[in-house]
C-alpha positions, 0 to 999 in steps of 0.5 A: 500500500502507498500512503500520501503524507499530509503536511502535518505528518511530514512536519512531525517526521522532520521536526520531532515536535510535538514530541508525543505526536512525532513519536506516534507518527514515526512509529506508524511510519516504521510499522508501514515500512516494515510491512513493505508499504511506501509513502508519497509526498505531493508538491503541495505538501513540500510547499507547505512544509517549506514555509512552515519550517521557516516561519513556524520552526525558525529554520533557515532556507538552507536548513529547510532544503537540507531537511527535505533533501534528507527525508527524500533520500529515504527509498520508501518516500516518493516525491514528484519528478520535479522535486527529485530533479531539483533537490540535488542542485547546489545553492538552492537557498539563494537561487533565482528563481527559487527552490519552489519555482524550480520544483514547479517548472521541473514538474511541468517539464517532466509532464512534457508541459511548458511553464507560463509565468509572469516572473522574469526570472523564469526565463533562466529555466528550460521549457518556460515562457515568460509573459511580460 
C-alpha cells in the first residue's frame, strides 16, 4: 500500500515536535515500512512544509532544503519528478528563481508541459515562457 503524507505528518517526521505526536507518527511510519508499504509526498505538501519550517520552526532556507533533501533520500518516500530533479542542485537557498519555482517548472517539464509565468526570472529555466 502507498500512503500520501499530509503536511502535518511530514512536519512531525522532520521536526520531532510535538514530541508525543512525532513519536506516534514515526512509529506508524516504521510499522508501514516494515510491512513493505511506501509513502508519497505531493508538491503541495513540500510547499507547505517549506514555509512552515521557516516561519513556524525558525529554520533557515538552507536548513529547510537540507531537511527535505534528507527525508527524500529515504527509498520508501516518493516525491514528484520535479522535486527529485531539483533537490540535488547546489545553492538552492539563494537561487533565482527559487527552490519552489524550480520544483514547479521541473514538474511541468517532466509532464512534457511548458511553464507560463509572469516572473522574469523564469526565463533562466528550460521549457518556460515568460509573459511580460
